[in-house]
Structures are given as structure tokens and as C-alpha cells.
C-alpha atoms as a printed R data frame, in Angstrom:
    type eleno elety resid chain resno       x        y      z
1   ATOM     1    CA   MET     A     1 -14.897 -199.785 18.316
2   ATOM     2    CA   LEU     A     2 -13.018 -202.533 20.170
3   ATOM     3    CA   GLN     A     3 -10.145 -202.359 17.719
4   ATOM     4    CA   TRP     A     4 -10.001 -198.559 17.916
5   ATOM     5    CA   TYR     A     5 -10.029 -198.633 21.711
6   ATOM     6    CA   ALA     A     6  -7.269 -201.240 21.834
7   ATOM     7    CA   GLU     A     7  -5.081 -198.879 19.817
8   ATOM     8    CA   HIS     A     8  -6.071 -195.461 21.210
9   ATOM     9    CA   ALA     A     9  -7.230 -195.841 24.823
10  ATOM    10    CA   ARG     A    10  -5.597 -193.434 27.238
11  ATOM    11    CA   ASP     A    11  -3.494 -195.091 29.916
12  ATOM    12    CA   LEU     A    12  -5.384 -193.921 33.006
13  ATOM    13    CA   PRO     A    13  -4.646 -195.262 36.504
14  ATOM    14    CA   TRP     A    14  -8.156 -196.594 37.134
15  ATOM    15    CA   ARG     A    15  -7.881 -198.565 33.888
16  ATOM    16    CA   ARG     A    16  -4.925 -200.498 35.275
17  ATOM    17    CA   THR     A    17  -7.083 -202.200 37.874
18  ATOM    18    CA   GLN     A    18 -10.239 -204.291 38.093
19  ATOM    19    CA   ASP     A    19 -10.831 -203.261 41.712
20  ATOM    20    CA   PRO     A    20 -14.500 -202.188 41.809
21  ATOM    21    CA   TYR     A    21 -13.773 -199.736 44.629
22  ATOM    22    CA   ALA     A    22 -11.117 -197.867 42.630
23  ATOM    23    CA   ILE     A    23 -13.347 -197.849 39.542
24  ATOM    24    CA   TRP     A    24 -16.334 -196.663 41.595
25  ATOM    25    CA   ILE     A    25 -14.380 -193.714 43.001
26  ATOM    26    CA   SER     A    26 -13.164 -192.731 39.521
27  ATOM    27    CA   GLU     A    27 -16.652 -192.908 38.018
28  ATOM    28    CA   ILE     A    28 -18.188 -190.698 40.705
29  ATOM    29    CA   MET     A    29 -15.353 -188.175 40.411
30  ATOM    30    CA   LEU     A    30 -15.573 -188.116 36.617
31  ATOM    31    CA   GLN     A    31 -19.237 -187.115 36.575
32  ATOM    32    CA   GLN     A    32 -19.330 -183.630 34.993
33  ATOM    33    CA   THR     A    33 -15.569 -183.275 35.567
34  ATOM    34    CA   GLN     A    34 -12.638 -183.534 33.138
35  ATOM    35    CA   VAL     A    35 -10.112 -186.362 33.390
36  ATOM    36    CA   LYS     A    36  -7.160 -183.996 33.893
37  ATOM    37    CA   THR     A    37  -8.919 -182.495 36.921
38  ATOM    38    CA   VAL     A    38  -9.800 -185.874 38.419
39  ATOM    39    CA   LEU     A    39  -6.338 -187.468 38.133
40  ATOM    40    CA   PRO     A    40  -4.720 -185.791 41.190
41  ATOM    41    CA   TYR     A    41  -7.923 -186.077 43.233
42  ATOM    42    CA   TRP     A    42  -8.247 -189.820 42.548
43  ATOM    43    CA   THR     A    43  -4.577 -190.399 43.355
44  ATOM    44    CA   ARG     A    44  -4.805 -188.542 46.677
45  ATOM    45    CA   TRP     A    45  -8.059 -190.295 47.574
46  ATOM    46    CA   MET     A    46  -6.718 -193.779 46.870
47  ATOM    47    CA   ARG     A    47  -3.569 -193.058 48.847
48  ATOM    48    CA   ARG     A    48  -5.555 -191.890 51.895
49  ATOM    49    CA   LEU     A    49  -8.627 -194.171 51.589
50  ATOM    50    CA   PRO     A    50  -7.463 -197.228 49.615
51  ATOM    51    CA   ASP     A    51 -10.461 -199.502 50.230
52  ATOM    52    CA   ILE     A    52 -14.089 -199.691 51.314
53  ATOM    53    CA   ALA     A    53 -13.274 -200.255 54.978
54  ATOM    54    CA   SER     A    54 -11.042 -197.177 55.232
55  ATOM    55    CA   LEU     A    55 -13.715 -195.009 53.587
56  ATOM    56    CA   ALA     A    56 -16.501 -196.383 55.771
57  ATOM    57    CA   ARG     A    57 -14.509 -195.742 58.964
58  ATOM    58    CA   SER     A    58 -13.195 -192.320 57.979
59  ATOM    59    CA   ARG     A    59 -14.451 -189.035 59.405
60  ATOM    60    CA   THR     A    60 -16.881 -187.133 57.198
61  ATOM    61    CA   GLU     A    61 -14.616 -184.093 57.421
62  ATOM    62    CA   THR     A    62 -11.724 -186.159 56.004
63  ATOM    63    CA   VAL     A    63 -13.857 -187.269 53.063
64  ATOM    64    CA   LEU     A    64 -15.029 -183.735 52.326
65  ATOM    65    CA   LYS     A    65 -11.479 -182.386 52.551
66  ATOM    66    CA   LEU     A    66 -10.275 -184.949 49.977
67  ATOM    67    CA   TRP     A    67 -13.221 -184.001 47.743
68  ATOM    68    CA   ALA     A    68 -12.911 -180.221 48.212
69  ATOM    69    CA   GLY     A    69 -12.760 -178.477 44.845
70  ATOM    70    CA   LEU     A    70 -14.709 -181.064 42.839
71  ATOM    71    CA   GLY     A    71 -18.096 -179.615 43.791
72  ATOM    72    CA   TYR     A    72 -21.337 -181.600 44.150
73  ATOM    73    CA   TYR     A    73 -20.390 -182.521 47.726
74  ATOM    74    CA   SER     A    74 -23.419 -184.771 48.156
75  ATOM    75    CA   ARG     A    75 -21.521 -187.249 45.987
76  ATOM    76    CA   ALA     A    76 -18.726 -187.469 48.549
77  ATOM    77    CA   ARG     A    77 -21.209 -187.963 51.377
78  ATOM    78    CA   ASN     A    78 -22.978 -190.664 49.358
79  ATOM    79    CA   LEU     A    79 -19.651 -192.439 48.819
80  ATOM    80    CA   LYS     A    80 -19.136 -192.669 52.568
81  ATOM    81    CA   ARG     A    81 -22.718 -193.787 53.252
82  ATOM    82    CA   ALA     A    82 -22.513 -196.450 50.543
83  ATOM    83    CA   ALA     A    83 -19.187 -197.714 51.917
84  ATOM    84    CA   GLU     A    84 -20.737 -197.999 55.380
85  ATOM    85    CA   LEU     A    85 -23.597 -200.079 53.961
86  ATOM    86    CA   ILE     A    86 -21.220 -202.328 52.005
87  ATOM    87    CA   LEU     A    87 -19.155 -202.911 55.138
88  ATOM    88    CA   GLN     A    88 -22.258 -203.573 57.217
89  ATOM    89    CA   ASN     A    89 -24.299 -205.687 54.785
90  ATOM    90    CA   HIS     A    90 -21.734 -207.256 52.437
91  ATOM    91    CA   ASP     A    91 -18.682 -207.828 54.667
92  ATOM    92    CA   GLY     A    92 -16.852 -205.045 52.857
93  ATOM    93    CA   GLU     A    93 -17.088 -206.782 49.467
94  ATOM    94    CA   PHE     A    94 -18.421 -204.673 46.626
95  ATOM    95    CA   PRO     A    95 -21.681 -206.337 45.445
96  ATOM    96    CA   ARG     A    96 -21.549 -207.784 41.951
97  ATOM    97    CA   ASP     A    97 -25.319 -207.922 41.484
98  ATOM    98    CA   PRO     A    98 -26.523 -204.858 39.505
99  ATOM    99    CA   GLY     A    99 -29.842 -204.786 41.359
100 ATOM   100    CA   ILE     A   100 -28.149 -204.659 44.756
101 ATOM   101    CA   MET     A   101 -25.534 -202.186 43.567
102 ATOM   102    CA   ALA     A   102 -28.122 -199.756 42.208
103 ATOM   103    CA   LYS     A   103 -29.729 -199.458 45.647
104 ATOM   104    CA   LEU     A   104 -26.587 -197.990 47.203
105 ATOM   105    CA   PRO     A   105 -26.576 -194.202 47.829
106 ATOM   106    CA   GLY     A   106 -25.315 -192.216 44.841
107 ATOM   107    CA   ILE     A   107 -25.147 -195.196 42.482
108 ATOM   108    CA   GLY     A   108 -27.663 -194.826 39.685
109 ATOM   109    CA   ARG     A   109 -28.203 -196.710 36.470
110 ATOM   110    CA   TYR     A   110 -25.153 -195.302 34.695
111 ATOM   111    CA   THR     A   111 -22.722 -195.907 37.567
112 ATOM   112    CA   THR     A   112 -24.083 -199.425 38.062
113 ATOM   113    CA   GLY     A   113 -23.510 -200.193 34.390
114 ATOM   114    CA   ALA     A   114 -20.020 -198.719 34.463
115 ATOM   115    CA   ILE     A   115 -18.850 -200.615 37.563
116 ATOM   116    CA   CYS     A   116 -20.446 -203.928 36.549
117 ATOM   117    CA   SER     A   117 -18.974 -203.817 33.048
118 ATOM   118    CA   ILE     A   118 -15.551 -202.342 33.814
119 ATOM   119    CA   ALA     A   119 -14.829 -204.162 37.079
120 ATOM   120    CA   PHE     A   120 -16.721 -207.422 36.503
121 ATOM   121    CA   ASN     A   121 -16.968 -207.526 32.673
122 ATOM   122    CA   GLN     A   122 -20.744 -207.921 32.823
123 ATOM   123    CA   PRO     A   123 -22.872 -206.958 29.783
124 ATOM   124    CA   THR     A   124 -24.473 -203.946 31.500
125 ATOM   125    CA   PRO     A   125 -25.050 -200.791 29.415
126 ATOM   126    CA   ILE     A   126 -23.926 -197.263 30.184
127 ATOM   127    CA   LEU     A   127 -25.306 -193.947 29.012
128 ATOM   128    CA   ASP     A   128 -23.567 -190.667 29.821
129 ATOM   129    CA   GLY     A   129 -23.160 -187.450 27.850
130 ATOM   130    CA   ASN     A   130 -20.330 -188.827 25.706
131 ATOM   131    CA   VAL     A   131 -22.170 -192.044 24.856
132 ATOM   132    CA   ILE     A   132 -25.397 -190.183 24.091
133 ATOM   133    CA   ARG     A   133 -23.512 -187.981 21.641
134 ATOM   134    CA   VAL     A   134 -21.878 -190.932 19.865
135 ATOM   135    CA   LEU     A   135 -25.075 -192.979 19.599
136 ATOM   136    CA   THR     A   136 -27.398 -190.165 18.517
137 ATOM   137    CA   ARG     A   137 -24.987 -189.072 15.799
138 ATOM   138    CA   PHE     A   138 -24.182 -192.560 14.566
139 ATOM   139    CA   PHE     A   139 -27.842 -193.621 14.380
140 ATOM   140    CA   GLY     A   140 -29.097 -190.193 13.263
141 ATOM   141    CA   ILE     A   141 -31.496 -189.757 16.182
142 ATOM   142    CA   LEU     A   142 -33.099 -186.338 15.760
143 ATOM   143    CA   GLU     A   143 -35.454 -186.373 18.749
144 ATOM   144    CA   ASP     A   144 -34.670 -184.519 21.975
145 ATOM   145    CA   SER     A   145 -31.984 -186.621 23.652
146 ATOM   146    CA   GLY     A   146 -33.345 -185.705 27.067
147 ATOM   147    CA   ALA     A   147 -36.859 -186.981 26.355
148 ATOM   148    CA   THR     A   148 -37.919 -190.167 28.145
149 ATOM   149    CA   THR     A   149 -38.735 -192.028 24.923
150 ATOM   150    CA   THR     A   150 -35.357 -191.119 23.411
151 ATOM   151    CA   ARG     A   151 -33.465 -192.163 26.554
152 ATOM   152    CA   THR     A   152 -35.328 -195.481 26.586
153 ATOM   153    CA   ARG     A   153 -34.286 -196.081 22.987
154 ATOM   154    CA   LEU     A   154 -30.658 -195.161 23.720
155 ATOM   155    CA   TRP     A   155 -30.479 -197.456 26.762
156 ATOM   156    CA   LYS     A   156 -31.793 -200.285 24.566
157 ATOM   157    CA   ILE     A   157 -29.157 -199.631 21.887
158 ATOM   158    CA   ALA     A   158 -26.392 -199.438 24.498
159 ATOM   159    CA   GLY     A   159 -27.604 -202.733 25.954
160 ATOM   160    CA   GLN     A   160 -27.608 -204.436 22.576
161 ATOM   161    CA   LEU     A   161 -24.083 -203.247 21.846
162 ATOM   162    CA   VAL     A   162 -22.538 -204.422 25.113
163 ATOM   163    CA   THR     A   163 -24.357 -207.759 24.844
164 ATOM   164    CA   LEU     A   164 -22.922 -208.234 21.363
165 ATOM   165    CA   ALA     A   165 -19.485 -207.257 22.650
166 ATOM   166    CA   SER     A   166 -19.673 -210.017 25.267
167 ATOM   167    CA   THR     A   167 -19.401 -212.575 22.462
168 ATOM   168    CA   GLN     A   168 -16.368 -211.125 20.670
169 ATOM   169    CA   GLY     A   169 -13.643 -208.527 20.912
170 ATOM   170    CA   ILE     A   170 -10.009 -207.562 21.014
171 ATOM   171    CA   GLY     A   171  -8.086 -206.973 24.226
172 ATOM   172    CA   LEU     A   172  -6.264 -203.812 25.212
173 ATOM   173    CA   LYS     A   173  -2.669 -203.813 24.071
174 ATOM   174    CA   HIS     A   174  -1.329 -203.403 27.632
175 ATOM   175    CA   THR     A   175  -3.376 -206.277 29.112
176 ATOM   176    CA   SER     A   176  -3.066 -210.032 28.784
177 ATOM   177    CA   THR     A   177  -6.805 -210.743 28.958
178 ATOM   178    CA   THR     A   178  -9.714 -209.809 26.745
179 ATOM   179    CA   ARG     A   179 -12.511 -207.962 28.535
180 ATOM   180    CA   HIS     A   180 -15.081 -207.265 25.846
181 ATOM   181    CA   CYS     A   181 -17.844 -205.608 27.891
182 ATOM   182    CA   ALA     A   182 -15.448 -203.342 29.763
183 ATOM   183    CA   ASP     A   183 -13.673 -202.342 26.561
184 ATOM   184    CA   LEU     A   184 -16.839 -201.679 24.569
185 ATOM   185    CA   ASN     A   185 -18.385 -199.364 27.153
186 ATOM   186    CA   GLN     A   186 -15.132 -197.521 27.696
187 ATOM   187    CA   SER     A   187 -14.608 -197.220 23.941
188 ATOM   188    CA   LEU     A   188 -17.918 -195.384 23.575
189 ATOM   189    CA   MET     A   189 -17.009 -192.983 26.383
190 ATOM   190    CA   GLU     A   190 -13.492 -192.533 25.002
191 ATOM   191    CA   LEU     A   191 -14.700 -191.809 21.483
192 ATOM   192    CA   GLY     A   192 -17.080 -189.160 22.800
193 ATOM   193    CA   ALA     A   193 -14.359 -187.590 24.931
194 ATOM   194    CA   LEU     A   194 -11.533 -187.577 22.377
195 ATOM   195    CA   ILE     A   195 -13.113 -187.572 18.899
196 ATOM   196    CA   CYS     A   196 -16.885 -187.039 18.867
197 ATOM   197    CA   SER     A   197 -16.783 -183.808 20.843
198 ATOM   198    CA   PRO     A   198 -19.780 -181.447 21.173
199 ATOM   199    CA   ARG     A   199 -18.200 -178.813 18.924
200 ATOM   200    CA   GLU     A   200 -15.847 -179.403 16.002
201 ATOM   201    CA   PRO     A   201 -15.530 -183.189 16.309
202 ATOM   202    CA   ASN     A   202 -12.536 -184.788 14.611
203 ATOM   203    CA   CYS     A   203 -14.571 -186.862 12.175
204 ATOM   204    CA   GLY     A   204 -11.509 -187.700 10.088
205 ATOM   205    CA   ALA     A   205 -10.084 -189.726 12.978
206 ATOM   206    CA   CYS     A   206 -13.368 -191.463 13.849
207 ATOM   207    CA   PRO     A   207 -13.591 -195.216 13.204
208 ATOM   208    CA   LEU     A   208 -17.364 -194.840 12.702
209 ATOM   209    CA   GLN     A   209 -17.242 -192.028 10.137
210 ATOM   210    CA   ALA     A   210 -18.195 -194.094  7.089
211 ATOM   211    CA   ARG     A   211 -21.407 -195.348  8.718
212 ATOM   212    CA   CYS     A   212 -22.287 -192.296 10.852
213 ATOM   213    CA   ALA     A   213 -25.746 -191.011  9.873
214 ATOM   214    CA   ALA     A   214 -25.102 -187.485 11.155
215 ATOM   215    CA   HIS     A   215 -21.846 -187.240  9.193
216 ATOM   216    CA   ARG     A   216 -23.415 -188.514  5.978
217 ATOM   217    CA   ALA     A   217 -26.307 -186.053  6.309
218 ATOM   218    CA   ASN     A   218 -23.999 -183.168  7.316
219 ATOM   219    CA   MET     A   219 -26.013 -182.741 10.534
220 ATOM   220    CA   ILE     A   220 -23.273 -183.022 13.166
221 ATOM   221    CA   PRO     A   221 -24.090 -179.578 14.708
222 ATOM   222    CA   GLN     A   222 -27.788 -180.467 15.056
223 ATOM   223    CA   ILE     A   223 -27.256 -183.803 16.841
224 ATOM   224    CA   PRO     A   224 -27.805 -184.533 19.648
225 ATOM   225    CA   ALA     A   225 -30.900 -182.339 19.871
226 ATOM   226    CA   LEU     A   226 -31.014 -180.535 23.189
227 ATOM   227    CA   LYS     A   227 -33.421 -178.160 24.835
228 ATOM   228    CA   PRO     A   228 -32.149 -174.560 25.100
229 ATOM   229    CA   LYS     A   229 -30.181 -174.000 28.275
230 ATOM   230    CA   ALA     A   230 -31.732 -171.865 30.967
231 ATOM   231    CA   ALA     A   231 -30.417 -168.301 31.134
232 ATOM   232    CA   MET     A   232 -27.565 -167.601 33.518
233 ATOM   233    CA   ARG     A   233 -28.476 -165.779 36.724
234 ATOM   234    CA   SER     A   234 -26.108 -163.233 38.254
235 ATOM   235    CA   ARG     A   235 -25.850 -163.224 42.066
236 ATOM   236    CA   LEU     A   236 -23.846 -161.101 44.486
237 ATOM   237    CA   PHE     A   237 -22.502 -162.284 47.844
238 ATOM   238    CA   VAL     A   238 -20.310 -160.720 50.532
239 ATOM   239    CA   ALA     A   239 -17.975 -162.764 52.726
240 ATOM   240    CA   PHE     A   240 -16.156 -161.656 55.863
241 ATOM   241    CA   ALA     A   241 -12.711 -162.787 56.990
242 ATOM   242    CA   ILE     A   242 -13.171 -161.707 60.603
243 ATOM   243    CA   SER     A   243  -9.942 -161.825 62.589
244 ATOM   244    CA   ARG     A   244  -9.212 -161.654 66.310
245 ATOM   245    CA   ASP     A   245  -5.929 -162.437 68.070
246 ATOM   246    CA   GLY     A   246  -4.544 -163.991 64.895
247 ATOM   247    CA   CYS     A   247  -7.528 -166.350 64.396
248 ATOM   248    CA   PHE     A   248 -10.368 -166.213 61.885
249 ATOM   249    CA   LEU     A   249 -14.055 -166.841 62.410
250 ATOM   250    CA   VAL     A   250 -15.339 -169.822 60.420
251 ATOM   251    CA   GLN     A   251 -18.625 -171.655 60.461
252 ATOM   252    CA   LYS     A   252 -19.713 -175.150 59.506
253 ATOM   253    CA   ARG     A   253 -22.798 -175.588 57.362
254 ATOM   254    CA   SER     A   254 -25.456 -177.781 58.923
255 ATOM   255    CA   GLU     A   255 -26.735 -181.107 57.583
256 ATOM   256    CA   GLY     A   256 -28.763 -180.889 54.394
257 ATOM   257    CA   GLY     A   257 -28.710 -178.269 51.692
258 ATOM   258    CA   VAL     A   258 -25.874 -176.981 49.538
259 ATOM   259    CA   ASN     A   259 -22.330 -177.576 50.826
260 ATOM   260    CA   ALA     A   260 -23.597 -179.417 53.924
261 ATOM   261    CA   GLN     A   261 -20.920 -179.986 56.598
262 ATOM   262    CA   LEU     A   262 -18.352 -177.858 54.780
263 ATOM   263    CA   TRP     A   263 -16.652 -174.928 56.491
264 ATOM   264    CA   GLU     A   264 -16.902 -171.374 55.220
265 ATOM   265    CA   PHE     A   265 -16.341 -167.767 56.184
266 ATOM   266    CA   PRO     A   266 -19.483 -165.858 57.260
267 ATOM   267    CA   ASN     A   267 -21.242 -164.718 54.092
268 ATOM   268    CA   ALA     A   268 -24.544 -163.376 52.845
269 ATOM   269    CA   GLU     A   269 -26.276 -162.754 49.559
270 ATOM   270    CA   CYS     A   270 -26.938 -159.130 48.649
271 ATOM   271    CA   LEU     A   271 -29.897 -157.874 46.672
272 ATOM   272    CA   GLU     A   272 -28.253 -154.584 45.759
273 ATOM   273    CA   ASP     A   273 -25.487 -154.337 43.177
274 ATOM   274    CA   GLU     A   274 -23.182 -152.436 45.533
275 ATOM   275    CA   PRO     A   275 -23.255 -153.994 49.004
276 ATOM   276    CA   ASP     A   276 -22.877 -152.176 52.276
277 ATOM   277    CA   PRO     A   277 -20.746 -154.814 54.037
278 ATOM   278    CA   GLU     A   278 -21.410 -153.688 57.608
279 ATOM   279    CA   ASN     A   279 -25.151 -153.510 56.965
280 ATOM   280    CA   SER     A   280 -25.159 -156.957 55.308
281 ATOM   281    CA   ALA     A   281 -23.272 -158.412 58.259
282 ATOM   282    CA   ARG     A   282 -25.678 -156.885 60.755
283 ATOM   283    CA   LEU     A   283 -28.986 -157.626 58.993
284 ATOM   284    CA   THR     A   284 -28.264 -161.029 57.474
285 ATOM   285    CA   LEU     A   285 -25.646 -162.556 59.751
286 ATOM   286    CA   GLY     A   286 -26.385 -160.807 63.024
287 ATOM   287    CA   LEU     A   287 -22.761 -159.628 63.264
288 ATOM   288    CA   GLU     A   288 -21.586 -156.246 64.524
289 ATOM   289    CA   LEU     A   289 -18.299 -155.421 62.845
290 ATOM   290    CA   GLY     A   290 -15.824 -152.623 62.972
291 ATOM   291    CA   ALA     A   291 -14.486 -151.052 59.791
292 ATOM   292    CA   SER     A   292 -14.234 -153.533 56.908
293 ATOM   293    CA   GLU     A   293 -11.588 -153.490 54.191
294 ATOM   294    CA   ARG     A   294 -12.398 -155.013 50.819
295 ATOM   295    CA   ILE     A   295  -9.538 -157.393 49.918
296 ATOM   296    CA   GLY     A   296 -10.712 -158.969 46.684
297 ATOM   297    CA   THR     A   297 -13.389 -160.372 44.407
298 ATOM   298    CA   ILE     A   298 -13.941 -164.044 43.637
299 ATOM   299    CA   ARG     A   299 -15.983 -165.091 40.615
300 ATOM   300    CA   HIS     A   300 -17.280 -168.587 40.061
301 ATOM   301    CA   THR     A   301 -20.176 -170.421 38.463
302 ATOM   302    CA   ILE     A   302 -22.463 -173.042 39.986
303 ATOM   303    CA   THR     A   303 -24.892 -174.629 37.505
304 ATOM   304    CA   ARG     A   304 -26.899 -171.676 36.171
305 ATOM   305    CA   ASN     A   305 -25.638 -169.183 38.751
306 ATOM   306    CA   ARG     A   306 -22.859 -166.734 37.922
307 ATOM   307    CA   ILE     A   307 -21.622 -165.613 41.337
308 ATOM   308    CA   ARG     A   308 -19.582 -162.610 42.371
309 ATOM   309    CA   LEU     A   309 -18.214 -162.849 45.897
310 ATOM   310    CA   GLU     A   310 -16.879 -159.633 47.450
311 ATOM   311    CA   VAL     A   311 -14.474 -160.424 50.293
312 ATOM   312    CA   TYR     A   312 -13.876 -158.115 53.264
313 ATOM   313    CA   HIS     A   313 -11.406 -158.292 56.126
314 ATOM   314    CA   SER     A   314 -13.011 -157.138 59.360
315 ATOM   315    CA   LYS     A   315 -12.555 -156.905 63.096
316 ATOM   316    CA   PRO     A   316 -15.442 -157.860 65.403
317 ATOM   317    CA   SER     A   317 -16.918 -155.372 67.840
318 ATOM   318    CA   HIS     A   318 -17.778 -158.330 70.097
319 ATOM   319    CA   ASP     A   319 -17.162 -162.101 70.135
320 ATOM   320    CA   PRO     A   320 -19.759 -163.694 67.822
321 ATOM   321    CA   SER     A   321 -18.491 -167.290 68.143
322 ATOM   322    CA   GLY     A   322 -20.932 -168.188 70.890
323 ATOM   323    CA   THR     A   323 -23.961 -167.730 68.642
324 ATOM   324    CA   SER     A   324 -23.707 -171.263 67.210
325 ATOM   325    CA   PRO     A   325 -21.963 -174.546 68.104
326 ATOM   326    CA   LEU     A   326 -20.934 -174.713 64.435
327 ATOM   327    CA   THR     A   327 -18.905 -171.485 64.695
328 ATOM   328    CA   ARG     A   328 -15.318 -171.245 65.959
329 ATOM   329    CA   TRP     A   329 -12.120 -169.227 65.833
330 ATOM   330    CA   CYS     A   330  -9.513 -170.961 63.688
331 ATOM   331    CA   PRO     A   331  -5.753 -170.224 63.660
332 ATOM   332    CA   PRO     A   332  -4.178 -169.780 60.209
333 ATOM   333    CA   SER     A   333  -2.294 -173.081 60.496
334 ATOM   334    CA   LYS     A   334  -5.604 -174.962 60.737
335 ATOM   335    CA   LEU     A   335  -7.425 -173.228 57.875
336 ATOM   336    CA   ALA     A   336  -5.734 -175.401 55.258
337 ATOM   337    CA   GLN     A   337  -6.949 -178.532 57.046
338 ATOM   338    CA   LEU     A   338 -10.646 -177.647 56.873
339 ATOM   339    CA   PRO     A   339 -12.864 -178.744 53.966
340 ATOM   340    CA   PHE     A   340 -13.885 -175.457 52.323
341 ATOM   341    CA   PRO     A   341 -15.888 -175.140 49.086
342 ATOM   342    CA   SER     A   342 -13.674 -173.857 46.280
343 ATOM   343    CA   ALA     A   343 -14.724 -170.190 46.569
344 ATOM   344    CA   HIS     A   344 -13.867 -170.087 50.267
345 ATOM   345    CA   ARG     A   345 -10.535 -171.845 49.705
346 ATOM   346    CA   LYS     A   346  -9.764 -168.886 47.467
347 ATOM   347    CA   ILE     A   347 -10.511 -166.568 50.397
348 ATOM   348    CA   VAL     A   348  -7.723 -168.311 52.312
349 ATOM   349    CA   GLU     A   349  -5.449 -167.669 49.329
350 ATOM   350    CA   LEU     A   350  -6.472 -164.006 49.305
351 ATOM   351    CA   LEU     A   351  -5.608 -163.699 52.979
352 ATOM   352    CA   ALA     A   352  -2.234 -165.304 52.389
353 ATOM   353    CA   ASN     A   353  -1.478 -163.035 49.433
354 ATOM   354    CA   ARG     A   354  -2.364 -159.978 51.505
355 ATOM   355    CA   GLN     A   355  -0.204 -161.328 54.364
356 ATOM   356    CA   LEU     A   356  -3.218 -161.220 56.677
357 ATOM   357    CA   LEU     A   357  -2.711 -164.735 58.001
358 ATOM   358    CA   ARG     A   358   0.116 -163.471 60.202
359 ATOM   359    CA   THR     A   359  -2.096 -161.202 62.280
């Protein structure tokens, strides 16, 4: 694995540094997100918030704006809270002790293992989806990979491997030092990402093929064993781009819950398949609107929810901004500066395409 990684590792920006802060940011961004998506986000983040102190002292709205589009916004809020604690309790120095690190907000067992091994070359194991796939196939583990007993076994194997790697290894071709623990853990993740994919893995290019139990038994499609996924749920929402004197009504979500502290256009979930927008606005949002024009449909998926968002442009019959301190009228020039969830950023794009941001 170390030899394969030395020859095939992708040259990614967070692999050119041993800064635990930069590695931490990359690991949190990469959770359930593809590398190609993370690259521009990580670059922008590091340019704006290059260290723990700058993150700790930043405004929450700045952090959420930099994160906007990656989803799972609690991760961004946890990054800021953890940075504040590191600045307060550790003089701004990222803790090297795995036990201390694991107590920080948003840093679980996997992230602790990744940072400790990659940044500090400590023999700490990692276990993410890619590593689980590689290990279960190589060792022919047929049990449910999500079961507690199976996870315990996999963590033990991962620990044994990185401990063994700490005694030997081959350095990356573009580095002058040999960092066995960092390379071993990253090699497992890299193999799962590039070769040992969930469907149609490239077994012919795999350095483990000859000794892979799943390959020898022709059981690649059956491993890892997973519980059936829950059925997708279809949901319908309506959103209102309410304009007055060239400004649009936006509201900030309160603390706690989904998309906390992000901005959005007034919206409501509809129980009927064909919404009556004015009725939805009145009953659910307490808004009295004039005639509403449908300007587009936005479709997106969040976990098991397949969402259809019908967007309407409306004029208010009265000023609704005084109903909440989290509601305000925003000029078009300021919309791009607010941290919107991805679906509501698309509403801004719809307004621009319909040339409604000029009125």
C-alpha cells in the first residue's frame, strides 16, 4: 500500500502541508463530499481564514458564507466553536493529544485519527466509507459493516495496520521525508476513492488484488454488506421572492435546527401536490401577498428527502418585515453576500435570469 501510494497519490493542496489546521479543514469538508467539489471551497477558505485565530475571531455569517453550498452547516459552526476553544484553552495551537482533540466540537474518532496521523504522523487509525470498503473486501468480511461488532473489528484492523506502518514504509515521491502513518492511512482512503469503488471497481489496477478475499471469491458486489437504504420521500415547498422598492424580503433562520443562522426567502412546505401560493403564504407564513407569478422550479435532495421547490415572485400587500427581528429587506447588491443554503442561492440565480433584480 505504501509503495502504491508513493507512486499514485493525487497531488492535492492539503497534502502539501503538515499544518493540522489546513488538514482539519480539508477533512471536515471532505466528509460525504467529492474532492473536486472541495478543492475550490478549501482554497477560498484558507485564503480568507488561514489559521485558527482568524477562524475563531471571524463572524459566524462569514464562516457560513464560505461554507455555503457544501451542506451540513452544523459542521461549519462546529469548526468555529472548536477554533474558539483552541484559542482559549491551547493558546491557538492545535492539540496533538488524541484524547483532547476528540473532545472538540465536530471532531469524532475518524477526524481525530486523520489529523493525528496526517499532521503529526501518529499511529492513529481511521475508518471512513472508503477504508471500510477496502478492508471488508480484502479480509472478506461478510457481516453488516454498520453493525457495532463489525465496526469494532474494523477499527482494530485499521489500528494494527497503522501501527505496523509506523515501523516501516516508503516516502511520497514529492517529499523528502518518510511519514509512514500519514501515508498508510491516506493510501487506504485513496485506494477506496480511485480503485476500490462501490460499483465496478478497477481490480486490475489494485495492488491488493492477488490477496483480496472478495476478489478471489468473486463476491465484490456483495461486500461490504449494507442494510437496505430507506425509501426516498418526496416533499413539496413553495418559496416567495417578495419585492418592494427594488429590495427583497429575506429571513434568517434562528439558532438550532436545519440551516441555523442561514438566510433564506420566505418558504413553506405544502401538503397538496399543487400549491395555492397565496393561501400557503397566508396560512403558513402569515403573509398577505398580491398576485404571485411562478418563476421556476428548483429540485434538490437532502439525505432521504427529494424536494421540489416552486418559486414565486410576489408583491406584498403590506410591509411584513416588522414581524421578526430576523427579517429584513435586502437590495440585490447585498443578496450575493448573504449565506444562503444552496436551493435559495438558486433562487437568486432565477431572479437574475428573469431580470427581476433590477426592480
